[in-house]
Backbone bond lengths (Angstrom), bond angles and torsions (degrees), N, CA, C in turn:
res aa  C-N    CA-C-N  psi(-1)  N-CA   C-N-CA  omega(-1)  CA-C   N-CA-C  phi
1 M - - - 1.476 - - 1.509 109.57 -
2 P 1.352 116.58 91.29 1.455 119.97 -173.55 1.575 110.35 -60.60
3 G 1.302 119.58 -38.61 1.482 122.18 -176.67 1.539 109.26 -61.83
4 R 1.302 117.23 -47.22 1.458 122.81 -177.77 1.518 111.43 -63.81
5 T 1.355 114.17 -41.21 1.475 119.68 -179.56 1.523 110.16 -66.18
6 E 1.318 120.26 -40.41 1.448 123.66 176.54 1.525 112.58 -62.98
7 R 1.359 114.83 -39.06 1.436 118.60 -179.62 1.578 110.82 -66.33
8 L 1.370 113.76 -43.03 1.459 119.69 178.87 1.522 112.15 -63.26
9 L 1.301 114.62 -37.22 1.483 118.61 179.11 1.480 109.08 -68.00
10 G 1.340 118.70 -40.23 1.412 123.84 -179.83 1.529 110.74 -63.33
11 I 1.398 116.65 -44.16 1.444 119.32 178.52 1.549 110.40 -65.42
12 A 1.320 116.43 -37.17 1.463 117.30 178.39 1.548 112.24 -64.76
13 A 1.320 114.94 -36.60 1.468 117.68 178.07 1.515 113.34 -66.75
14 V 1.366 115.98 -37.99 1.433 120.80 178.73 1.521 108.82 -66.10
15 L 1.376 119.16 -41.70 1.443 120.22 179.51 1.474 111.29 -65.88
16 A 1.359 115.35 -39.86 1.471 116.14 178.25 1.496 113.44 -59.43
17 L 1.324 117.18 -38.66 1.424 121.15 179.73 1.503 111.33 -71.39
18 A 1.309 115.52 -33.74 1.473 119.58 -179.34 1.547 110.73 -67.90
19 W 1.341 113.56 -34.65 1.512 117.91 -174.59 1.533 112.03 -96.19
20 S 1.354 117.59 -0.23 1.431 121.44 -179.49 1.527 110.34 -68.17
21 P 1.309 119.72 146.30 1.493 120.99 178.41 1.540 109.97 -66.65
22 P 1.363 117.65 150.61 1.420 117.20 178.91 1.531 109.85 -66.36
23 A 1.334 112.14 157.83 1.462 118.22 -179.33 1.573 108.44 -67.52
24 R 1.326 115.61 142.90 1.450 119.03 -178.79 1.500 109.95 -76.12
25 A 1.369 115.85 141.06 1.416 121.01 -179.32 1.520 111.62 -63.78
26 R 1.315 115.23 138.92 1.435 120.25 174.31 1.525 113.77 -90.16
27 D 1.295 115.61 103.04 1.492 119.12 -176.27 1.536 114.26 -82.74
28 R 1.247 111.80 138.41 1.448 119.44 167.38 1.553 111.60 -130.19
29 F 1.300 114.91 133.57 1.486 118.99 -176.22 1.589 107.46 -107.07
30 Y 1.264 117.33 141.18 1.487 121.61 -178.24 1.494 108.39 -119.05
31 H 1.336 114.57 107.01 1.497 122.32 -179.87 1.518 107.42 -85.11
32 L 1.345 116.40 113.95 1.422 122.10 -176.61 1.536 111.19 -89.06
33 G 1.372 114.88 111.92 1.466 118.68 -172.63 1.444 114.43 -129.16
34 Q 1.258 121.18 -163.42 1.431 129.24 -179.36 1.556 108.63 -79.79
35 Q 1.327 116.86 118.96 1.481 121.12 175.17 1.551 112.40 63.23
36 M 1.324 118.55 8.38 1.435 118.07 -179.86 1.511 111.58 -166.46
37 I 1.345 112.57 158.56 1.501 122.01 167.89 1.471 104.90 -117.35
38 Q 1.314 118.52 132.91 1.428 124.04 174.88 1.481 109.97 -109.04
39 V 1.396 115.57 130.06 1.454 122.10 -173.18 1.529 109.53 -99.25
40 I 1.296 118.18 129.07 1.446 122.36 -179.24 1.459 109.25 -114.87
41 D 1.347 119.14 124.33 1.434 126.40 173.91 1.529 109.59 -71.33
42 G 1.302 119.92 122.36 1.451 122.13 -179.32 1.485 116.24 -72.92
43 D 1.347 119.47 -16.07 1.475 121.95 177.49 1.571 107.94 -79.06
44 R 1.300 114.41 -45.89 1.458 119.07 -174.26 1.554 114.62 -94.76
45 D 1.386 111.78 -16.88 1.474 120.34 -175.05 1.520 107.31 54.91
46 A 1.290 115.98 56.49 1.516 121.52 -177.37 1.532 105.56 -143.82
47 V 1.314 111.19 148.34 1.479 118.18 174.64 1.537 112.58 -70.42
48 V 1.299 116.94 120.90 1.499 117.58 -174.83 1.531 110.58 -112.19
49 A 1.319 119.24 -11.72 1.485 121.36 -178.47 1.455 110.41 -155.13
50 K 1.266 121.04 151.71 1.452 127.21 171.45 1.506 108.15 -127.91
51 I 1.329 117.70 121.11 1.432 122.71 -176.66 1.511 108.93 -107.42
52 P 1.356 116.98 108.44 1.499 116.92 177.48 1.494 113.09 -76.98
53 L 1.320 118.15 146.23 1.433 125.37 -179.82 1.488 111.04 -154.04
54 R 1.308 122.18 168.38 1.387 127.35 175.74 1.554 112.01 -82.12
55 G 1.259 119.01 135.08 1.451 124.99 169.08 1.489 113.97 87.71
56 W 1.321 117.13 -178.66 1.391 127.12 173.33 1.523 111.81 -94.74
57 T 1.279 117.62 129.37 1.450 121.62 -169.31 1.549 112.77 -83.72
58 R 1.322 119.25 153.87 1.458 120.57 178.00 1.511 110.23 -140.83
59 E 1.312 120.77 -88.27 1.452 123.83 -175.22 1.535 111.82 -81.60
60 A 1.317 115.95 157.45 1.456 121.18 176.17 1.486 110.10 -145.83
61 A 1.370 114.83 149.30 1.490 121.73 173.99 1.526 107.08 -145.04
62 V 1.322 115.15 148.88 1.461 119.49 -176.93 1.540 109.74 -110.65
63 S 1.318 115.30 147.64 1.489 117.83 176.17 1.503 109.28 -73.77
64 S 1.355 114.60 160.67 1.487 121.14 -175.57 1.537 112.62 -60.67
65 D 1.287 118.65 -28.49 1.485 125.52 -176.51 1.482 110.71 -91.89
66 R 1.345 119.55 1.84 1.462 127.21 178.75 1.622 109.56 57.23
67 K 1.262 115.76 29.92 1.510 120.60 174.62 1.487 116.38 -93.88
68 F 1.444 114.11 -27.13 1.426 117.11 -178.79 1.530 111.26 -133.96
69 L 1.328 112.15 142.80 1.499 119.69 172.29 1.524 106.75 -110.13
70 Y 1.327 115.05 127.84 1.450 119.25 176.97 1.521 106.06 -104.52
71 V 1.377 113.11 126.59 1.503 119.86 -172.46 1.547 106.01 -127.81
72 T 1.351 113.84 130.64 1.426 119.41 174.38 1.529 108.88 -84.57
73 A 1.348 114.37 147.41 1.487 117.88 177.84 1.471 109.98 -145.17
74 S 1.310 115.76 143.25 1.480 124.73 -177.06 1.535 112.53 48.88
75 R 1.330 113.99 31.91 1.457 126.05 173.68 1.571 114.46 64.54
76 H 1.332 119.04 -2.90 1.453 118.28 179.56 1.535 114.02 -133.74
77 L 1.310 118.44 -8.11 1.480 119.50 179.90 1.478 108.44 -105.20
78 I 1.368 113.46 145.60 1.459 123.86 171.82 1.471 112.60 -118.17
79 H 1.392 118.90 103.68 1.438 120.18 179.16 1.493 112.16 -90.17
80 K 1.319 116.06 134.68 1.464 123.51 176.06 1.599 107.25 -98.78
81 V 1.337 112.42 115.34 1.480 118.18 -172.82 1.512 105.55 -109.82
82 S 1.317 116.88 127.68 1.430 125.03 173.83 1.550 107.63 -78.85
83 L 1.297 119.94 118.98 1.456 123.31 179.29 1.478 113.81 -74.72
84 A 1.342 114.30 -23.22 1.473 118.59 178.81 1.560 109.37 -77.81
85 E 1.338 117.06 -40.16 1.439 120.53 -178.72 1.501 115.33 -95.49
86 D 1.292 117.08 -7.85 1.497 120.19 -175.56 1.460 113.60 52.44
87 K 1.371 118.00 50.16 1.441 121.07 176.75 1.541 109.56 -151.28
88 V 1.335 115.01 161.30 1.472 120.37 173.99 1.542 107.63 -79.78
89 V 1.318 116.95 128.03 1.402 123.30 -178.60 1.519 114.94 -107.18
90 A 1.376 115.39 -15.74 1.453 120.68 177.10 1.520 108.92 -164.53
91 T 1.341 117.08 154.47 1.389 123.82 176.67 1.526 111.76 -138.39
92 A 1.326 116.93 131.84 1.444 123.64 177.34 1.534 107.91 -114.02
93 D 1.330 114.53 150.96 1.496 119.27 177.98 1.546 106.83 -122.39
94 V 1.347 118.02 126.98 1.367 120.20 -179.71 1.592 113.83 -82.33
95 S 1.343 114.27 -12.96 1.467 115.39 172.42 1.520 112.25 -76.61
96 G 1.327 115.66 157.11 1.410 119.53 -179.06 1.498 111.41 152.98
97 D 1.355 114.04 172.79 1.534 119.25 -178.47 1.525 112.12 58.38
98 G 1.364 115.38 31.10 1.464 118.83 -178.31 1.540 117.39 80.21
99 W 1.392 114.39 3.68 1.445 118.26 178.35 1.536 113.90 -112.71
100 D 1.300 117.43 135.82 1.437 120.66 168.30 1.549 107.90 -90.51
101 R 1.334 116.83 125.18 1.435 120.30 -177.52 1.546 109.24 -120.81
102 F 1.346 113.88 146.76 1.464 120.87 -172.83 1.491 109.77 -130.02
103 I 1.319 120.18 130.85 1.435 126.03 -174.25 1.529 108.67 -94.09
104 Y 1.344 117.13 127.96 1.435 126.84 175.41 1.484 113.55 -131.07
105 G 1.286 116.18 48.25 1.460 122.98 -178.01 1.499 108.73 146.95
106 F 1.366 119.93 130.86 1.432 121.91 -167.35 1.489 107.48 -152.24
107 V 1.357 119.71 133.58 1.449 122.62 177.17 1.552 107.58 -156.61
108 M 1.278 115.18 147.67 1.506 121.13 175.37 1.513 110.10 -64.83
109 A 1.381 114.10 144.92 1.450 118.84 -178.95 1.548 111.10 -87.07
110 G 1.305 118.58 -10.63 1.443 120.03 178.17 1.487 115.81 105.97
111 D 1.343 116.38 -17.14 1.481 118.91 176.95 1.532 114.91 -96.62
112 D 1.307 113.10 0.02 1.532 122.76 -177.51 1.533 110.92 59.19
113 R 1.289 119.85 14.26 1.476 122.67 173.95 1.577 110.41 -117.59
114 T 1.311 114.21 -22.13 1.498 116.27 179.22 1.519 108.35 -133.49
115 A 1.353 112.45 167.62 1.485 122.41 177.33 1.523 109.89 -142.52
116 Y 1.293 116.53 158.80 1.465 119.40 173.81 1.494 108.61 -100.85
117 A 1.381 118.48 141.10 1.416 122.79 177.33 1.461 110.28 -137.57
118 A 1.284 119.35 136.43 1.484 124.54 166.82 1.500 109.45 -77.59
119 L 1.291 119.20 120.90 1.479 120.93 -171.15 1.523 110.17 -122.70
120 M 1.292 112.57 139.41 1.484 124.59 163.90 1.544 107.86 -109.13
121 S 1.328 119.41 146.93 1.418 118.84 -174.78 1.552 108.60 -144.44
122 R 1.375 113.50 158.84 1.448 119.25 177.56 1.527 108.63 -153.42
123 T 1.314 116.90 157.96 1.446 124.23 178.82 1.540 105.93 -154.64
124 A 1.308 116.40 -178.17 1.497 121.29 178.72 1.586 105.91 -131.09
125 R 1.336 111.89 136.03 1.530 118.32 175.68 1.513 107.49 -135.53
126 D 1.290 115.15 125.36 1.456 122.22 -179.80 1.453 111.50 52.29
127 G 1.368 116.64 42.83 1.422 121.38 176.78 1.473 116.03 76.71
128 E 1.314 118.43 3.07 1.458 124.92 -179.76 1.557 113.37 -111.85
129 A 1.339 115.18 141.32 1.480 115.47 178.98 1.444 111.06 -77.07
130 V 1.322 116.89 138.79 1.429 125.37 178.24 1.583 107.29 -120.28
131 V 1.302 116.66 126.98 1.480 121.19 179.18 1.534 105.92 -107.51
132 G 1.383 114.10 124.91 1.450 115.50 178.63 1.541 112.95 -83.33
133 A 1.338 114.16 164.50 1.420 121.54 -178.69 1.547 107.67 -66.73
134 P 1.354 118.45 142.92 1.459 119.77 176.74 1.527 110.42 -69.27
135 V 1.342 117.03 141.63 1.459 124.65 -176.53 1.513 110.52 -136.46
136 V 1.301 115.42 155.28 1.488 121.85 158.80 1.512 106.13 -102.77
137 A 1.333 114.76 122.89 1.470 120.70 -175.03 1.480 110.36 -124.57
138 Q 1.397 113.09 144.28 1.446 119.49 171.20 1.502 107.68 -88.25
139 I 1.346 116.57 124.44 1.538 122.45 -173.54 1.499 109.48 -109.24
140 D 1.308 115.12 133.93 1.484 121.39 167.45 1.508 107.57 -69.95
141 L 1.320 119.94 119.83 1.444 123.03 -175.05 1.564 112.87 -70.79
142 A 1.350 115.41 -24.57 1.450 118.03 -179.73 1.518 112.99 -77.17
143 S 1.377 115.10 -37.73 1.489 117.38 -173.05 1.503 112.72 -110.46
144 G 1.410 119.09 -16.67 1.455 121.74 -169.79 1.431 115.78 75.31
145 K 1.322 121.29 4.11 1.439 122.12 177.69 1.453 113.52 -78.05
146 I 1.398 114.39 152.31 1.448 118.85 177.22 1.541 110.27 -83.94
147 V 1.387 113.81 124.62 1.436 121.26 178.53 1.557 109.03 -83.02
148 R 1.273 120.19 -41.73 1.468 125.61 176.52 1.489 109.12 -165.41
149 S 1.337 118.00 159.29 1.402 122.21 -177.82 1.496 112.41 -155.73
150 V 1.385 115.30 164.24 1.422 121.93 178.72 1.542 107.51 -140.18
151 E 1.311 117.14 138.79 1.499 120.19 177.40 1.524 108.27 -71.54
152 V 1.327 113.41 141.66 1.490 122.21 179.69 1.555 106.58 -132.54
153 P 1.325 115.02 161.53 1.540 118.58 173.36 1.495 110.79 -58.03
154 W 1.357 113.58 164.50 1.456 120.93 176.50 1.566 109.91 -69.22
155 G 1.312 114.69 145.67 1.421 120.35 171.82 1.490 118.58 101.18
156 V 1.295 120.63 2.85 1.459 123.40 178.16 1.553 109.49 -66.26
157 A 1.312 114.06 128.88 1.470 117.93 -173.74 1.499 113.82 -134.43
158 Q 1.410 116.44 -7.29 1.486 118.76 175.68 1.502 109.76 -144.39
159 L 1.339 116.09 145.70 1.427 124.27 -179.48 1.522 111.40 -123.33
160 V 1.334 118.70 138.52 1.448 124.00 174.02 1.492 107.57 -130.63
161 T 1.384 118.64 130.54 1.432 122.50 170.34 1.509 108.77 -92.00
162 V 1.356 114.48 136.46 1.462 118.06 -179.61 1.524 109.78 -131.40
163 K 1.361 113.51 166.21 1.436 121.79 -179.97 1.482 114.45 50.84
164 G 1.325 115.29 48.80 1.466 120.14 177.75 1.515 113.04 64.95
165 G 1.340 117.43 26.75 1.476 121.80 175.21 1.513 109.66 91.20
166 Q 1.362 119.31 6.74 1.473 119.06 175.03 1.492 114.50 -67.23
167 Q 1.325 117.77 -28.94 1.399 121.17 178.73 1.558 109.37 -134.99
168 V 1.341 113.59 161.16 1.501 120.63 174.17 1.515 103.03 -126.49
169 Y 1.383 114.30 131.04 1.481 119.80 173.08 1.488 106.56 -100.54
170 A 1.344 115.43 127.48 1.489 121.16 177.43 1.500 107.24 -110.32
171 L 1.336 117.38 123.41 1.481 124.74 -177.72 1.537 108.56 -100.24
172 G 1.316 115.88 125.98 1.434 118.16 172.52 1.585 106.17 -150.55
173 K 1.290 116.94 -124.57 1.427 118.96 173.59 1.478 111.34 -63.58
174 D 1.321 117.02 -37.35 1.491 125.45 169.76 1.487 108.62 -123.31
175 L 1.373 116.70 -174.56 1.429 121.45 174.93 1.467 106.99 -109.00
176 Y 1.372 119.40 128.59 1.449 123.19 -178.98 1.562 110.86 -115.00
177 K 1.274 115.10 126.95 1.476 120.02 178.92 1.515 108.02 -91.81
178 I 1.337 117.03 128.59 1.420 123.59 -178.96 1.517 111.69 -116.50
179 D 1.320 117.92 124.20 1.443 120.26 178.54 1.497 108.57 -81.23
180 A 1.317 114.16 119.33 1.506 120.78 179.78 1.476 114.48 -110.20
181 A 1.338 117.19 6.75 1.473 121.25 -175.51 1.490 113.42 -78.59
182 G 1.366 115.31 -33.15 1.451 120.05 -176.13 1.501 113.38 -83.70
183 P 1.338 117.52 -171.79 1.517 119.27 177.58 1.468 114.73 -69.57
184 T 1.349 118.80 -23.60 1.468 122.37 178.27 1.507 110.25 -118.90
185 L 1.322 116.64 156.48 1.436 122.37 172.71 1.547 107.28 -82.26
186 K 1.317 118.88 139.61 1.470 120.67 -176.76 1.554 108.84 -149.08
187 V 1.314 114.79 128.72 1.520 119.64 174.00 1.505 106.69 -73.93
188 V 1.344 115.56 119.46 1.515 117.97 -176.19 1.504 112.30 -111.05
189 E 1.338 119.21 -11.21 1.494 121.43 179.28 1.458 111.85 -160.60
190 T 1.334 118.70 145.90 1.403 123.56 173.20 1.522 109.22 -117.89
191 V 1.318 118.91 120.60 1.456 123.08 176.64 1.510 104.63 -96.13
192 P 1.389 116.42 115.34 1.449 119.93 -177.84 1.483 115.46 -72.24
193 M 1.323 114.75 132.61 1.456 123.74 177.36 1.537 111.08 -119.38
194 F 1.264 114.96 -42.55 1.475 121.28 -172.24 1.528 112.69 -65.18
195 E 1.335 112.90 -36.82 1.499 119.24 -178.26 1.538 109.07 -70.73
196 K 1.352 115.77 -17.01 1.534 117.59 175.53 1.539 110.41 -86.85
197 K 1.307 115.48 2.06 1.483 123.85 -175.22 1.505 110.05 70.46
198 W 1.323 116.76 29.91 1.482 120.88 175.11 1.529 107.33 -87.74
199 N 1.308 114.56 137.06 1.492 123.17 174.55 1.532 106.52 -119.37
200 L 1.302 116.13 98.74 1.452 120.87 -177.25 1.553 113.43 -74.75
201 L 1.330 114.90 145.03 1.422 119.41 173.17 1.520 109.31 -121.46
202 P 1.379 115.25 75.09 1.501 116.63 -165.79 1.512 114.03 -97.76
203 F 1.335 116.96 56.75 1.509 122.32 -175.06 1.550 111.18 -101.22
204 W 1.307 118.32 -26.38 1.485 120.14 177.50 1.441 110.53 -119.46
205 N 1.312 117.21 130.05 1.483 123.04 -177.45 1.507 107.43 -138.73
206 Y 1.358 114.02 114.69 1.449 118.57 179.48 1.539 113.79 -107.95
207 S 1.326 113.23 54.63 1.471 121.14 -170.06 1.464 112.44 -64.71
208 W 1.367 118.27 -43.65 1.487 115.44 -178.31 1.509 110.94 -76.69
209 E 1.284 121.71 -25.77 1.497 121.23 171.84 1.504 111.74 -70.00
210 N 1.352 117.41 -27.34 1.413 124.88 -178.42 1.529 110.80 -88.93
211 G 1.333 119.53 13.10 1.392 122.02 -179.97 1.540 115.84 66.73
212 G 1.373 115.42 36.54 1.446 118.16 178.27 1.521 115.41 90.32
213 L 1.345 116.72 12.37 1.442 122.21 175.78 1.520 110.19 -111.77
214 A 1.312 117.73 113.74 1.454 121.96 173.26 1.496 110.03 -82.04
215 A 1.288 116.78 136.02 1.505 121.80 -178.01 1.499 108.88 -137.48
216 T 1.370 114.98 134.01 1.468 119.64 172.88 1.509 109.80 -139.84
217 N 1.317 117.90 145.01 1.444 121.01 -176.25 1.538 107.70 -90.02
218 Y 1.333 112.71 152.09 1.489 120.40 178.36 1.524 108.42 -136.31
219 Y 1.318 116.36 162.79 1.448 123.12 177.92 1.492 111.95 -130.43
220 T 1.293 113.71 142.85 1.508 124.16 171.04 1.527 105.54 -119.53
221 P 1.334 116.78 170.59 1.465 117.04 173.23 1.478 116.96 -56.19
222 D 1.362 116.35 -19.67 1.487 120.25 -174.96 1.511 116.94 -111.81
223 F 1.347 118.40 -23.74 1.471 118.41 -171.47 1.491 108.22 -160.49
224 M 1.349 113.01 164.26 1.453 124.21 171.98 1.598 107.59 -100.68
225 G 1.278 114.81 146.40 1.441 120.26 175.55 1.506 113.70 -141.33
226 L 1.290 119.64 175.70 1.373 125.16 179.63 1.561 109.72 -124.22
227 L 1.301 117.55 128.16 1.410 123.21 176.28 1.559 108.70 -104.67
228 T 1.313 115.90 125.27 1.497 118.24 -177.93 1.558 109.99 -120.52
229 V 1.311 113.37 151.77 1.433 121.46 175.94 1.522 106.92 -129.67
230 D 1.280 117.22 125.85 1.476 123.94 175.59 1.558 105.49 -85.04
231 E 1.382 115.76 112.22 1.489 115.98 179.34 1.473 116.08 -66.13
232 R 1.317 116.55 -20.88 1.504 119.43 -178.98 1.499 109.19 -77.06
233 T 1.315 119.05 -48.47 1.487 124.41 -173.32 1.499 115.07 -97.08
234 G 1.388 115.65 -27.01 1.401 121.51 -168.59 1.506 117.62 81.10
235 E 1.375 114.66 8.24 1.459 120.19 178.91 1.565 113.04 -63.96
236 I 1.190 120.01 135.81 1.451 124.42 176.64 1.479 108.78 -108.81
237 A 1.370 116.18 129.55 1.464 120.13 -178.78 1.536 109.81 -129.93
238 D 1.324 113.89 154.96 1.475 121.68 -177.97 1.523 108.27 -121.55
239 I 1.310 118.51 128.28 1.468 121.07 174.41 1.508 110.70 -121.90
240 P 1.321 118.25 93.06 1.469 120.47 178.33 1.537 109.60 -72.51
241 I 1.290 117.44 139.38 1.515 122.68 -178.37 1.462 107.53 -107.79
242 Q 1.414 113.87 130.23 1.435 118.74 -179.61 1.533 109.67 -80.36
243 G 1.299 114.68 157.97 1.467 122.44 174.46 1.509 111.41 98.81
244 E 1.321 113.98 174.95 1.509 121.12 179.28 1.510 106.36 -55.90
245 P 1.363 119.08 124.81 1.463 118.21 -178.99 1.526 113.86 -68.22
246 V 1.306 112.25 139.19 1.478 119.52 177.55 1.550 107.56 -93.14
247 M 1.281 118.17 157.26 1.486 121.35 -179.99 1.555 104.90 -97.98
248 A 1.357 113.46 131.50 1.481 118.59 -176.72 1.514 110.17 -144.01
249 Y 1.280 118.46 139.05 1.454 123.16 169.46 1.520 112.62 -82.42
250 S 1.328 114.97 -45.31 1.452 119.99 -174.98 1.515 111.54 -140.82
251 V 1.306 115.08 161.40 1.504 122.58 -176.55 1.515 108.00 -147.21
252 I 1.366 112.69 144.05 1.429 119.21 175.62 1.486 113.35 -137.81
253 F 1.342 118.80 146.54 1.443 122.96 -178.75 1.523 112.45 -90.89
254 A 1.361 115.21 137.81 1.469 116.53 171.37 1.476 111.55 -77.22
255 P 1.365 119.88 159.11 1.429 123.02 175.46 1.545 110.94 -49.83
256 G 1.290 119.14 137.38 1.514 124.54 -175.84 1.451 112.34 87.70
257 R 1.342 118.85 -12.47 1.474 126.71 170.12 1.587 111.18 55.18
258 K 1.359 113.80 37.73 1.443 120.72 170.53 1.532 113.67 -100.17
259 T 1.315 114.09 -17.12 1.417 121.91 -175.68 1.532 108.96 -130.79
260 A 1.313 116.96 146.52 1.515 118.93 172.03 1.615 107.04 -136.57
261 Y 1.292 110.26 156.24 1.506 117.44 177.59 1.482 107.67 -123.51
262 A 1.356 114.29 138.07 1.492 123.15 179.49 1.461 110.28 -129.96
263 V 1.363 116.17 146.34 1.451 118.28 -178.01 1.535 108.67 -137.16
264 M 1.350 111.32 146.44 1.498 124.97 161.80 1.505 106.55 -153.12
265 D 1.339 117.14 -92.21 1.465 118.60 171.57 1.479 114.44 -94.96
266 D 1.384 116.74 -12.51 1.429 124.68 176.19 1.549 107.40 -126.85
267 L 1.313 112.58 159.47 1.471 120.27 167.20 1.555 107.23 -98.88
268 N 1.300 115.24 115.43 1.484 121.66 -173.37 1.524 110.64 -111.16
269 V 1.340 114.92 136.26 1.498 120.62 176.65 1.515 107.92 -103.41
270 I 1.332 117.66 127.87 1.443 123.67 -179.00 1.485 111.15 -111.98
271 D 1.357 116.75 125.35 1.449 120.11 175.43 1.552 106.50 -87.79
272 L 1.324 113.96 108.53 1.482 120.84 -172.77 1.545 110.09 -75.27
273 E 1.333 118.95 -29.26 1.481 120.87 178.01 1.540 107.77 -72.63
274 G 1.322 117.63 -44.37 1.445 119.00 -174.95 1.553 110.15 -88.36
275 R 1.377 115.89 -8.24 1.469 121.81 -179.84 1.535 110.59 53.59
276 K 1.360 114.09 51.32 1.479 118.07 176.20 1.547 109.62 -151.38
277 Y 1.297 115.18 166.90 1.438 120.35 -178.63 1.557 106.89 -84.84
278 R 1.332 114.68 139.41 1.390 121.96 -174.23 1.540 113.34 -104.54
279 Q 1.316 115.11 -40.41 1.424 121.12 -174.95 1.537 114.23 -160.38
280 A 1.232 122.58 153.14 1.436 124.30 176.04 1.521 110.13 -145.15
281 V 1.297 117.06 140.39 1.508 123.16 176.18 1.535 108.03 -131.76
282 P 1.335 119.90 137.01 1.429 120.99 174.62 1.497 112.62 -62.82
283 L 1.296 116.98 147.13 1.493 121.21 178.54 1.515 108.52 -90.80
284 A 1.332 117.44 112.76 1.485 119.86 -178.13 1.463 114.32 -62.61
285 Q 1.418 117.69 -28.12 1.404 120.86 -179.30 1.502 114.28 -86.04
286 G 1.382 117.30 4.63 1.439 121.31 174.83 1.482 111.59 92.81
287 T 1.364 113.03 -169.90 1.474 122.33 -174.84 1.537 107.33 -54.25
288 S 1.403 115.35 132.29 1.422 122.60 -177.53 1.525 112.87 -128.57
289 Y 1.280 115.93 140.06 1.463 122.90 -178.19 1.491 112.71 -94.77
290 A 1.281 118.47 -42.22 1.501 122.46 -170.62 1.473 114.42 -109.68
291 V 1.389 115.21 145.22 1.428 120.99 170.90 1.518 107.94 -141.10
292 N 1.347 112.57 138.45 1.490 116.84 177.91 1.533 108.53 -143.62
293 L 1.321 114.34 173.95 1.473 121.26 -176.40 1.484 109.74 -130.74
294 S 1.304 114.47 155.59 1.466 119.35 166.35 1.487 109.80 -71.73
295 S 1.293 118.23 160.43 1.461 120.30 -175.83 1.556 112.18 -62.40
296 D 1.277 116.53 -30.56 1.514 119.69 179.49 1.467 112.42 -87.54
297 G 1.400 120.41 -1.89 1.384 122.78 177.97 1.447 116.77 77.91
298 K 1.362 118.95 8.16 1.441 121.50 -173.68 1.527 114.86 -87.92
299 K 1.334 113.06 -20.73 1.496 117.76 -173.77 1.550 109.53 -129.69
300 L 1.261 116.05 137.77 1.496 122.46 174.37 1.481 111.86 -105.61
301 Y 1.271 117.44 141.58 1.470 124.72 178.18 1.493 110.10 -120.12
302 V 1.349 116.07 118.34 1.467 119.50 -174.97 1.542 106.16 -119.36
303 G 1.344 113.08 118.79 1.488 120.01 178.12 1.551 111.84 -91.79
304 S 1.265 121.14 116.58 1.425 123.58 177.84 1.480 113.43 -72.74
305 G 1.337 117.60 166.89 1.448 122.11 173.56 1.500 109.14 -67.36
306 G 1.299 120.47 -17.78 1.469 123.73 176.54 1.536 112.30 -96.58
307 A 1.324 115.01 -158.64 1.481 121.55 -173.38 1.497 109.62 -94.39
308 S 1.317 119.58 57.28 1.452 120.51 179.58 1.538 108.53 -146.10
309 L 1.336 114.73 160.74 1.448 123.24 173.90 1.524 107.97 -142.86
310 T 1.298 116.31 124.40 1.453 123.30 -177.52 1.522 111.46 -105.56
311 V 1.313 118.52 131.49 1.442 123.60 177.57 1.544 107.21 -103.29
312 Y 1.320 117.42 127.04 1.435 123.44 -179.64 1.544 110.81 -115.43
313 D 1.285 115.83 152.62 1.464 120.06 166.09 1.533 104.95 -79.89
314 A 1.340 113.90 125.22 1.396 118.70 -172.65 1.525 114.10 -73.33
315 A 1.334 117.04 -17.76 1.430 120.46 178.75 1.526 113.85 -83.25
316 T 1.345 114.11 -40.16 1.465 119.56 -175.28 1.533 111.34 -105.52
317 L 1.299 119.32 -14.69 1.480 124.60 -174.27 1.496 114.21 63.15
318 K 1.346 114.33 21.61 1.425 117.97 174.99 1.538 111.80 -85.97
319 P 1.311 117.77 135.12 1.478 119.91 -178.54 1.566 109.34 -67.20
320 L 1.275 116.49 132.96 1.455 124.83 176.14 1.529 114.85 -95.91
321 K 1.363 112.41 -34.23 1.476 117.74 -174.72 1.469 108.46 -166.96
322 V 1.385 116.12 145.23 1.437 122.43 171.18 1.522 107.16 -119.91
323 L 1.360 114.39 123.16 1.447 122.66 177.02 1.503 109.10 -95.76
324 K 1.283 115.79 127.83 1.456 122.81 173.84 1.541 108.76 -90.91
325 L 1.351 114.40 120.18 1.459 117.75 -174.22 1.516 112.15 -105.68
326 D 1.283 114.61 178.63 1.522 120.06 -174.71 1.530 111.04 -97.24
327 S 1.309 116.86 -0.62 1.435 118.32 -174.85 1.546 111.24 -156.80
328 D 1.314 116.66 146.50 1.474 118.51 173.09 1.571 104.64 -68.10
329 G 1.329 114.49 158.51 1.531 118.28 -173.49 1.462 110.85 -137.26
330 M 1.355 115.95 156.57 1.429 121.03 176.08 1.527 112.52 -111.71
331 D 1.335 117.71 -18.01 1.434 119.36 -177.61 1.478 113.96 -156.39
332 L 1.313 119.10 165.54 1.430 122.97 -179.58 1.567 107.23 -144.38
333 R 1.270 118.47 118.84 1.472 122.43 178.96 1.501 111.85 -115.56
334 R 1.326 113.92 150.21 1.459 123.49 -179.80 1.443 112.20 -112.04
335 V 1.341 118.02 133.99 1.450 122.85 170.94 1.543 105.87 -124.75
336 A 1.322 116.63 127.36 1.430 121.75 175.45 1.502 110.54 -100.97
337 F 1.339 115.12 133.41 1.504 122.70 -176.67 1.492 109.84 -111.25
């Protein structure tokens, strides 16, 4: 019975597709360096593109559709990078109107047309330097112009948008909650950190790689801990780590959020459930700022302060490959396609 056989084969094919494992994410890593971004293919662990740009790069944010990476450079430029073409397609400058402005924290606003930036500013009047009050400002990404802003205390260095962009959390000496839902930006709450003897190091934030969880390490006289912010709910959590504190510039969570990895002069493994350090290995390439993970959590990528990137097996911490790059770098971001 040919008809029945064909129907059965068709059903079998549909069931096979339904039960087939999902396609593996294609990871690309973006090494933010001097005058360039180098693109590393996560399958081959090889540089596949070099994106020239102006200035030395620092913060980065990705559009919701994963088509564009916005990268700050020289503290005042915002480069729009096409991830399909591996090139800069537009650049905005936040300086203007007689003011030099400097970015020390950057995050997308959620509409893919604006971003929030923590800004310091300066100008000159009658031959004298004038320093403006620090602000968190919403920036038009096409023009670099300030849409609205609110004054904040000195020292803000990281921003996190929460509750679908209804609020912005600004991390500095303390954490400041900014209401962004109304016509003006307004600081509505201060969550004290400094009075707890916390010293935050909020310069590296891998929130999109962490599945919407921003994490930054802090230090007290007695221990290191992790401060996390859930971008979906706005919940703030504290994870104190037992044992002699390790020094770390940046930290990233593994899938499942049971393990974290931190880097400075060593690669440290943190047991998040037990709240203790599990393992540490010296970094052969020296002091490192950035750490990132493959989407499946099987490989670690550590960016040194120099022009190299080391790929580690996340389970054994054995180095798999060292990539020699064309520029020193400050950060490494992952986008999965």
